[in-house]
C-alpha positions as CSV (number, residue, x, y, z in Angstrom):
1,X,0.3,0.1,-0.1
2,X,2.8,2.2,1.2
3,X,4.6,1.5,-1.9
4,X,1.5,2.1,-4.3
5,X,1.2,6.1,-2.4
6,X,4.7,6.7,-3.0
7,X,4.1,6.5,-6.9
8,X,0.6,7.5,-7.2
9,X,2.5,11.0,-5.2
10,X,5.0,10.7,-8.0
11,X,3.4,10.4,-11.1
12,X,1.3,13.8,-9.9
13,X,4.1,15.6,-8.8
14,X,5.3,14.8,-12.1
15,X,2.1,15.3,-14.3
16,X,2.2,19.0,-12.2
17,X,5.3,19.3,-13.4
18,X,6.8,20.1,-10.0
19,X,10.0,18.3,-11.0
20,X,10.2,19.9,-14.9
21,X,13.8,21.2,-16.1
22,X,13.8,25.1,-16.9
23,X,13.5,25.4,-20.5
24,X,16.1,26.0,-22.8
25,X,17.1,29.3,-23.0
26,X,16.3,30.9,-19.7
27,X,18.5,31.5,-16.9
28,X,18.0,28.2,-14.4
29,X,18.6,26.0,-17.5
30,X,21.9,27.4,-18.2
31,X,22.8,27.5,-14.6
32,X,21.9,23.6,-13.6
33,X,23.6,22.8,-16.2
34,X,26.7,25.6,-16.1
35,X,29.5,22.2,-16.6
36,X,27.9,22.2,-19.7
37,X,27.8,25.5,-21.3
38,X,30.5,27.6,-18.7
39,X,33.0,29.2,-21.2
40,X,30.9,28.8,-24.3
41,X,28.9,30.7,-26.5
42,X,24.6,30.8,-25.0
43,X,21.4,32.2,-26.2
44,X,18.9,33.5,-23.6
45,X,15.3,34.6,-24.2
46,X,14.9,38.1,-21.5
47,X,11.6,39.0,-20.8
48,X,13.0,42.4,-18.4
49,X,16.7,44.4,-18.1
50,X,17.4,46.3,-15.1
51,X,20.3,47.8,-14.6
52,X,22.8,46.1,-11.2
53,X,24.2,47.9,-7.9
54,X,26.8,45.8,-8.4
55,X,30.2,46.7,-9.0
56,X,31.5,45.5,-12.3
57,X,35.0,44.8,-13.7
58,X,36.5,47.4,-15.0
59,X,35.6,48.7,-18.7
60,X,32.5,47.1,-17.5
61,X,28.7,47.8,-16.4
62,X,26.2,45.2,-14.6
63,X,22.5,44.3,-16.1
64,X,20.2,42.3,-14.2
65,X,18.1,40.1,-16.7
66,X,15.3,38.2,-16.3
67,X,14.0,35.1,-18.2
68,X,11.1,32.9,-17.8
69,X,12.7,31.1,-15.1
70,X,15.4,32.8,-13.2
71,X,18.2,36.2,-13.7
72,X,20.9,35.9,-15.2
73,X,23.9,39.2,-14.8
74,X,24.7,40.4,-18.1
75,X,28.5,42.1,-18.6
76,X,28.3,45.1,-21.1
77,X,31.5,47.2,-22.1
78,X,30.8,50.2,-20.8
79,X,31.3,51.8,-23.9
80,X,27.8,50.3,-25.0
81,X,26.6,50.2,-22.0
82,X,24.0,52.8,-22.5
83,X,23.3,51.7,-26.2
84,X,22.7,48.4,-24.5
85,X,20.3,49.3,-21.6
86,X,17.8,51.7,-24.5
87,X,17.3,48.6,-26.4
88,X,16.8,46.0,-23.8
89,X,13.4,45.1,-22.6
90,X,12.4,47.2,-19.4
91,X,11.0,45.1,-16.6
92,X,7.1,45.4,-16.2
93,X,4.4,43.3,-15.0
94,X,2.5,43.2,-18.4
95,X,5.1,42.4,-20.9
96,X,5.2,39.7,-23.1
97,X,7.7,40.8,-24.9
98,X,11.0,38.6,-25.4
99,X,14.4,40.0,-26.9
100,X,16.8,36.7,-27.2
101,X,21.3,38.1,-26.6
102,X,24.3,36.0,-27.1
103,X,26.9,35.9,-25.4
104,X,30.0,34.2,-23.6
105,X,28.6,31.8,-20.1
106,X,30.9,32.4,-17.7
107,X,31.1,33.0,-14.1
108,X,32.1,36.4,-13.4
109,X,32.7,38.8,-9.9
110,X,30.6,41.7,-9.1
111,X,32.0,42.8,-6.5
112,X,33.3,40.1,-4.4
113,X,30.4,38.4,-5.0
114,X,30.7,35.4,-7.9
115,X,27.5,35.2,-9.7
116,X,26.5,33.2,-13.5
117,X,26.6,36.0,-16.6
118,X,27.1,36.5,-19.5
119,X,29.5,38.2,-21.3
120,X,27.9,40.6,-24.0
121,X,29.8,42.2,-26.6
């Protein structure tokens, strides 16, 4: 009986998506698969971008980019940061717009904190 109940709970959880993997192209997907993608060019689909208060490496600006599941930091060269931000989707409760970005996925140090990010050109 306990075995049957356990199978029922597991199948119910799977059908509800409780154990579903994040979709490819989201921040959570790349973080969960970081060993496979670190140092490689990836593409994420972003629903909103905002400036980060974290300190980026010299010559760069940090932004927080939100995907359908999770957040990833964009590290943008300072010379193109304003143009990037002007054209990036803004965070909004009713925004359904997404925009794709490509960059190198890597662990970056923002201030004293190592985080997963994408270095854009």
